[in-house]
N, CA, C and O atoms as a GROMACS GRO file, in nm:
protein
  324
    1MET      N    1  -3.534   7.016  15.470
    1MET     CA    2  -3.527   6.886  15.435
    1MET      C    3  -3.662   6.845  15.401
    1MET      O    4  -3.696   6.808  15.289
    2MET      N    5  -3.756   6.857  15.530
    2MET     CA    6  -3.872   6.762  15.508
    2MET      C    7  -3.956   6.879  15.373
    2MET      O    8  -4.019   6.841  15.274
    3ASP      N    9  -3.930   6.998  15.410
    3ASP     CA   10  -4.065   7.060  15.320
    3ASP      C   11  -4.020   7.041  15.179
    3ASP      O   12  -4.057   7.128  15.101
    4TRP      N   13  -3.940   6.934  15.127
    4TRP     CA   14  -3.930   6.972  14.944
    4TRP      C   15  -3.946   6.790  14.968
    4TRP      O   16  -4.001   6.721  14.881
    5PHE      N   17  -3.904   6.747  15.063
    5PHE     CA   18  -3.918   6.566  15.034
    5PHE      C   19  -4.091   6.472  14.922
    5PHE      O   20  -4.115   6.398  14.826
    6PRO      N   21  -4.157   6.551  15.028
    6PRO     CA   22  -4.292   6.525  14.978
    6PRO      C   23  -4.353   6.581  14.774
    6PRO      O   24  -4.450   6.550  14.704
    7ILE      N   25  -4.260   6.648  14.759
    7ILE     CA   26  -4.289   6.714  14.627
    7ILE      C   27  -4.191   6.644  14.543
    7ILE      O   28  -4.236   6.582  14.447
    8VAL      N   29  -4.088   6.643  14.559
    8VAL     CA   30  -3.955   6.554  14.473
    8VAL      C   31  -4.051   6.421  14.458
    8VAL      O   32  -4.087   6.383  14.346
    9PHE      N   33  -4.080   6.371  14.546
    9PHE     CA   34  -4.128   6.240  14.588
    9PHE      C   35  -4.216   6.149  14.509
    9PHE      O   36  -4.216   6.034  14.465
   10PHE      N   37  -4.320   6.296  14.511
   10PHE     CA   38  -4.483   6.287  14.430
   10PHE      C   39  -4.432   6.300  14.263
   10PHE      O   40  -4.473   6.237  14.166
   11THR      N   41  -4.331   6.401  14.272
   11THR     CA   42  -4.320   6.405  14.121
   11THR      C   43  -4.280   6.278  14.061
   11THR      O   44  -4.342   6.213  13.977
   12PHE      N   45  -4.134   6.247  14.132
   12PHE     CA   46  -4.068   6.128  14.090
   12PHE      C   47  -4.207   6.013  14.057
   12PHE      O   48  -4.225   5.952  13.951
   13LYS      N   49  -4.287   6.008  14.171
   13LYS     CA   50  -4.384   5.839  14.137
   13LYS      C   51  -4.469   5.890  14.016
   13LYS      O   52  -4.511   5.808  13.934
   14VAL      N   53  -4.490   6.000  14.004
   14VAL     CA   54  -4.567   6.045  13.893
   14VAL      C   55  -4.523   5.993  13.741
   14VAL      O   56  -4.590   5.931  13.658
   15LEU      N   57  -4.392   6.040  13.737
   15LEU     CA   58  -4.371   6.035  13.606
   15LEU      C   59  -4.342   5.888  13.594
   15LEU      O   60  -4.343   5.829  13.485
   16VAL      N   61  -4.311   5.821  13.730
   16VAL     CA   62  -4.283   5.661  13.707
   16VAL      C   63  -4.384   5.608  13.616
   16VAL      O   64  -4.391   5.572  13.498
   17LEU      N   65  -4.486   5.621  13.753
   17LEU     CA   66  -4.636   5.557  13.676
   17LEU      C   67  -4.649   5.637  13.558
   17LEU      O   68  -4.602   5.559  13.475
   18ALA      N   69  -4.676   5.725  13.502
   18ALA     CA   70  -4.746   5.761  13.368
   18ALA      C   71  -4.619   5.689  13.271
   18ALA      O   72  -4.664   5.655  13.161
   19THR      N   73  -4.496   5.664  13.285
   19THR     CA   74  -4.376   5.628  13.229
   19THR      C   75  -4.452   5.477  13.188
   19THR      O   76  -4.490   5.430  13.081
   20GLY      N   77  -4.454   5.432  13.318
   20GLY     CA   78  -4.521   5.259  13.288
   20GLY      C   79  -4.616   5.259  13.249
   20GLY      O   80  -4.621   5.159  13.178
   21MET      N   81  -4.751   5.334  13.243
   21MET     CA   82  -4.836   5.331  13.143
   21MET      C   83  -4.807   5.362  13.046
   21MET      O   84  -4.783   5.252  12.995
   22PHE      N   85  -4.785   5.449  12.957
   22PHE     CA   86  -4.739   5.476  12.859
   22PHE      C   87  -4.678   5.297  12.801
   22PHE      O   88  -4.736   5.213  12.732
   23PHE      N   89  -4.603   5.295  12.838
   23PHE     CA   90  -4.551   5.162  12.768
   23PHE      C   91  -4.630   5.003  12.800
   23PHE      O   92  -4.619   4.903  12.728
   24ALA      N   93  -4.719   5.015  12.940
   24ALA     CA   94  -4.806   4.971  12.898
   24ALA      C   95  -4.915   4.941  12.784
   24ALA      O   96  -4.952   4.831  12.742
   25VAL      N   97  -4.949   5.049  12.754
   25VAL     CA   98  -5.044   5.060  12.665
   25VAL      C   99  -4.975   5.060  12.518
   25VAL      O  100  -5.039   5.017  12.422
   26LYS      N  101  -4.817   5.120  12.503
   26LYS     CA  102  -4.755   5.062  12.377
   26LYS      C  103  -4.789   4.938  12.366
   26LYS      O  104  -4.870   4.901  12.281
   27TRP      N  105  -4.717   4.840  12.465
   27TRP     CA  106  -4.689   4.734  12.463
   27TRP      C  107  -4.786   4.648  12.385
   27TRP      O  108  -4.767   4.576  12.287
   28HIS      N  109  -4.948   4.688  12.489
   28HIS     CA  110  -5.078   4.609  12.464
   28HIS      C  111  -5.122   4.642  12.302
   28HIS      O  112  -5.173   4.563  12.222
   29TYR      N  113  -5.093   4.756  12.286
   29TYR     CA  114  -5.099   4.800  12.106
   29TYR      C  115  -5.046   4.693  11.994
   29TYR      O  116  -5.105   4.637  11.902
   30ASP      N  117  -4.910   4.688  12.040
   30ASP     CA  118  -4.800   4.644  11.926
   30ASP      C  119  -4.868   4.466  11.965
   30ASP      O  120  -4.881   4.390  11.870
   31GLN      N  121  -4.899   4.424  12.086
   31GLN     CA  122  -4.945   4.260  12.096
   31GLN      C  123  -5.072   4.281  11.969
   31GLN      O  124  -5.079   4.214  11.866
   32GLY      N  125  -5.138   4.359  11.998
   32GLY     CA  126  -5.257   4.340  11.894
   32GLY      C  127  -5.207   4.363  11.760
   32GLY      O  128  -5.251   4.276  11.685
   33LYS      N  129  -5.130   4.449  11.698
   33LYS     CA  130  -5.100   4.472  11.584
   33LYS      C  131  -5.048   4.336  11.519
   33LYS      O  132  -5.079   4.285  11.412
   34LYS      N  133  -4.933   4.281  11.644
   34LYS     CA  134  -4.856   4.115  11.601
   34LYS      C  135  -4.951   4.028  11.602
   34LYS      O  136  -4.936   3.948  11.510
   35GLU      N  137  -5.081   4.001  11.694
   35GLU     CA  138  -5.186   3.890  11.658
   35GLU      C  139  -5.215   3.840  11.510
   35GLU      O  140  -5.208   3.727  11.460
   36LYS      N  141  -5.267   4.014  11.436
   36LYS     CA  142  -5.319   3.949  11.341
   36LYS      C  143  -5.200   3.919  11.212
   36LYS      O  144  -5.208   3.851  11.110
   37LYS      N  145  -5.093   4.002  11.268
   37LYS     CA  146  -4.964   3.996  11.139
   37LYS      C  147  -4.930   3.815  11.164
   37LYS      O  148  -4.884   3.751  11.070
   38ILE      N  149  -4.958   3.745  11.302
   38ILE     CA  150  -4.941   3.621  11.264
   38ILE      C  151  -5.080   3.503  11.279
   38ILE      O  152  -5.083   3.385  11.312
   39GLU      N  153  -5.169   3.585  11.244
   39GLU     CA  154  -5.312   3.532  11.187
   39GLU      C  155  -5.268   3.480  11.013
   39GLU      O  156  -5.295   3.376  10.952
   40GLU      N  157  -5.182   3.617  10.968
   40GLU     CA  158  -5.208   3.624  10.822
   40GLU      C  159  -5.031   3.526  10.817
   40GLU      O  160  -5.002   3.467  10.713
   41GLU      N  161  -4.971   3.525  10.892
   41GLU     CA  162  -4.835   3.411  10.869
   41GLU      C  163  -4.893   3.268  10.858
   41GLU      O  164  -4.860   3.181  10.778
   42LYS      N  165  -4.993   3.262  10.963
   42LYS     CA  166  -5.080   3.055  10.960
   42LYS      C  167  -5.087   3.101  10.832
   42LYS      O  168  -4.992   3.061  10.764
   43ARG      N  169  -5.183   3.185  10.761
   43ARG     CA  170  -5.192   3.120  10.673
   43ARG      C  171  -5.141   3.111  10.518
   43ARG      O  172  -5.182   3.066  10.411
   44ALA      N  173  -5.016   3.189  10.574
   44ALA     CA  174  -4.931   3.182  10.449
   44ALA      C  175  -4.879   3.021  10.469
   44ALA      O  176  -4.868   2.939  10.378
   45VAL      N  177  -4.847   2.995  10.629
   45VAL     CA  178  -4.738   2.898  10.593
   45VAL      C  179  -4.880   2.770  10.554
   45VAL      O  180  -4.843   2.689  10.468
   46LEU      N  181  -5.023   2.747  10.606
   46LEU     CA  182  -5.087   2.646  10.541
   46LEU      C  183  -5.110   2.668  10.406
   46LEU      O  184  -5.118   2.557  10.352
   47ARG      N  185  -5.122   2.740  10.342
   47ARG     CA  186  -5.148   2.760  10.217
   47ARG      C  187  -4.995   2.679  10.151
   47ARG      O  188  -4.995   2.569  10.095
   48ALA      N  189  -4.874   2.764  10.175
   48ALA     CA  190  -4.741   2.671  10.157
   48ALA      C  191  -4.761   2.496  10.164
   48ALA      O  192  -4.767   2.409  10.078
   49ALA      N  193  -4.768   2.495  10.304
   49ALA     CA  194  -4.771   2.357  10.317
   49ALA      C  195  -4.898   2.301  10.200
   49ALA      O  196  -4.868   2.231  10.104
   50GLY      N  197  -5.003   2.334  10.222
   50GLY     CA  198  -5.131   2.271  10.081
   50GLY      C  199  -5.042   2.253   9.924
   50GLY      O  200  -5.037   2.159   9.844
   51LYS      N  201  -4.991   2.358   9.924
   51LYS     CA  202  -4.937   2.362   9.764
   51LYS      C  203  -4.833   2.235   9.769
   51LYS      O  204  -4.855   2.145   9.689
   52ALA      N  205  -4.708   2.220   9.867
   52ALA     CA  206  -4.611   2.134   9.903
   52ALA      C  207  -4.684   1.976   9.892
   52ALA      O  208  -4.631   1.891   9.820
   53ALA      N  209  -4.776   1.953   9.949
   53ALA     CA  210  -4.840   1.839   9.949
   53ALA      C  211  -4.932   1.858   9.841
   53ALA      O  212  -4.996   1.754   9.863
   54ALA      N  213  -4.975   1.894   9.768
   54ALA     CA  214  -5.027   1.892   9.668
   54ALA      C  215  -4.930   1.827   9.543
   54ALA      O  216  -4.960   1.728   9.476
   55LEU      N  217  -4.803   1.909   9.531
   55LEU     CA  218  -4.672   1.875   9.457
   55LEU      C  219  -4.658   1.762   9.449
   55LEU      O  220  -4.634   1.705   9.342
   56PHE      N  221  -4.676   1.680   9.611
   56PHE     CA  222  -4.591   1.606   9.651
   56PHE      C  223  -4.672   1.502   9.564
   56PHE      O  224  -4.628   1.418   9.486
   57VAL      N  225  -4.798   1.529   9.597
   57VAL     CA  226  -4.869   1.415   9.531
   57VAL      C  227  -4.921   1.396   9.355
   57VAL      O  228  -4.943   1.292   9.293
   58VAL      N  229  -4.925   1.494   9.324
   58VAL     CA  230  -4.892   1.492   9.168
   58VAL      C  231  -4.768   1.437   9.146
   58VAL      O  232  -4.790   1.344   9.069
   59SER      N  233  -4.630   1.442   9.173
   59SER     CA  234  -4.522   1.405   9.174
   59SER      C  235  -4.503   1.246   9.196
   59SER      O  236  -4.414   1.178   9.144
   60LEU      N  237  -4.583   1.210   9.267
   60LEU     CA  238  -4.549   1.055   9.305
   60LEU      C  239  -4.660   0.995   9.200
   60LEU      O  240  -4.631   0.882   9.164
   61LEU      N  241  -4.773   1.044   9.148
   61LEU     CA  242  -4.890   1.028   9.042
   61LEU      C  243  -4.787   0.988   8.945
   61LEU      O  244  -4.776   0.870   8.912
   62GLY      N  245  -4.693   1.102   8.886
   62GLY     CA  246  -4.650   1.092   8.772
   62GLY      C  247  -4.533   0.967   8.794
   62GLY      O  248  -4.531   0.878   8.710
   63LEU      N  249  -4.452   0.962   8.888
   63LEU     CA  250  -4.362   0.912   8.908
   63LEU      C  251  -4.444   0.699   8.933
   63LEU      O  252  -4.374   0.601   8.959
   64ALA      N  253  -4.540   0.698   8.920
   64ALA     CA  254  -4.637   0.605   8.916
   64ALA      C  255  -4.611   0.568   8.787
   64ALA      O  256  -4.534   0.478   8.755
   65LEU      N  257  -4.700   0.662   8.684
   65LEU     CA  258  -4.747   0.610   8.574
   65LEU      C  259  -4.591   0.633   8.467
   65LEU      O  260  -4.611   0.593   8.352
   66VAL      N  261  -4.486   0.674   8.486
   66VAL     CA  262  -4.343   0.684   8.450
   66VAL      C  263  -4.267   0.536   8.427
   66VAL      O  264  -4.194   0.493   8.339
   67THR      N  265  -4.342   0.457   8.601
   67THR     CA  266  -4.275   0.299   8.635
   67THR      C  267  -4.337   0.234   8.541
   67THR      O  268  -4.270   0.172   8.459
   68PHE      N  269  -4.483   0.234   8.532
   68PHE     CA  270  -4.593   0.195   8.460
   68PHE      C  271  -4.590   0.166   8.306
   68PHE      O  272  -4.598   0.060   8.244
   69VAL      N  273  -4.576   0.293   8.266
   69VAL     CA  274  -4.498   0.301   8.104
   69VAL      C  275  -4.400   0.208   8.097
   69VAL      O  276  -4.425   0.101   8.041
   70LEU      N  277  -4.253   0.236   8.161
   70LEU     CA  278  -4.124   0.176   8.153
   70LEU      C  279  -4.181   0.035   8.176
   70LEU      O  280  -4.223  -0.034   8.083
   71LEU      N  281  -4.180   0.001   8.283
   71LEU     CA  282  -4.232  -0.158   8.280
   71LEU      C  283  -4.313  -0.245   8.162
   71LEU      O  284  -4.278  -0.353   8.115
   72SER      N  285  -4.414  -0.179   8.132
   72SER     CA  286  -4.462  -0.214   8.014
   72SER      C  287  -4.381  -0.218   7.906
   72SER      O  288  -4.370  -0.330   7.856
   73ARG      N  289  -4.299  -0.102   7.836
   73ARG     CA  290  -4.241  -0.137   7.711
   73ARG      C  291  -4.107  -0.241   7.786
   73ARG      O  292  -4.044  -0.283   7.690
   74LEU      N  293  -4.072  -0.271   7.858
   74LEU     CA  294  -3.955  -0.329   7.864
   74LEU      C  295  -4.015  -0.504   7.901
   74LEU      O  296  -3.955  -0.591   7.965
   75SER      N  297  -4.128  -0.510   7.846
   75SER     CA  298  -4.254  -0.647   7.868
   75SER      C  299  -4.192  -0.748   7.969
   75SER      O  300  -4.148  -0.863   7.955
   76LEU      N  301  -4.206  -0.649   8.101
   76LEU     CA  302  -4.149  -0.704   8.240
   76LEU      C  303  -4.317  -0.743   8.307
   76LEU      O  304  -4.404  -0.655   8.305
   77ASP      N  305  -4.338  -0.848   8.349
   77ASP     CA  306  -4.510  -0.902   8.432
   77ASP      C  307  -4.498  -0.842   8.532
   77ASP      O  308  -4.408  -0.857   8.614
   78MET      N  309  -4.624  -0.735   8.542
   78MET     CA  310  -4.657  -0.680   8.647
   78MET      C  311  -4.795  -0.720   8.682
   78MET      O  312  -4.879  -0.640   8.722
   79SER      N  313  -4.819  -0.863   8.665
   79SER     CA  314  -4.959  -0.910   8.718
   79SER      C  315  -4.931  -0.991   8.864
   79SER      O  316  -4.863  -1.094   8.869
   80LEU      N  317  -4.984  -0.939   8.961
   80LEU     CA  318  -4.995  -0.979   9.095
   80LEU      C  319  -5.002  -1.139   9.079
   80LEU      O  320  -5.060  -1.209   8.995
   81PRO      N  321  -4.911  -1.177   9.208
   81PRO     CA  322  -4.913  -1.310   9.241
   81PRO      C  323  -5.072  -1.405   9.260
   81PRO      O  324  -5.069  -1.524   9.289
   0.00000   0.00000   0.00000
């Protein structure tokens, strides 16, 4: 029994360590690809937020213009006190 134990034990140990190293390398490789994807997603989110902010400002200015024109047409007093 003692003759085959080191052979089986060290074979098992090598297989477990090789499998662990494979998955460690694979995980680090996938994390590198994920970081690049996250950077692209951040840019896309910032671009979309900028577009939404610009649209909000333009619509706010449009609303102010429509309000001013409407008040002028109705001959309402818009002077400051």
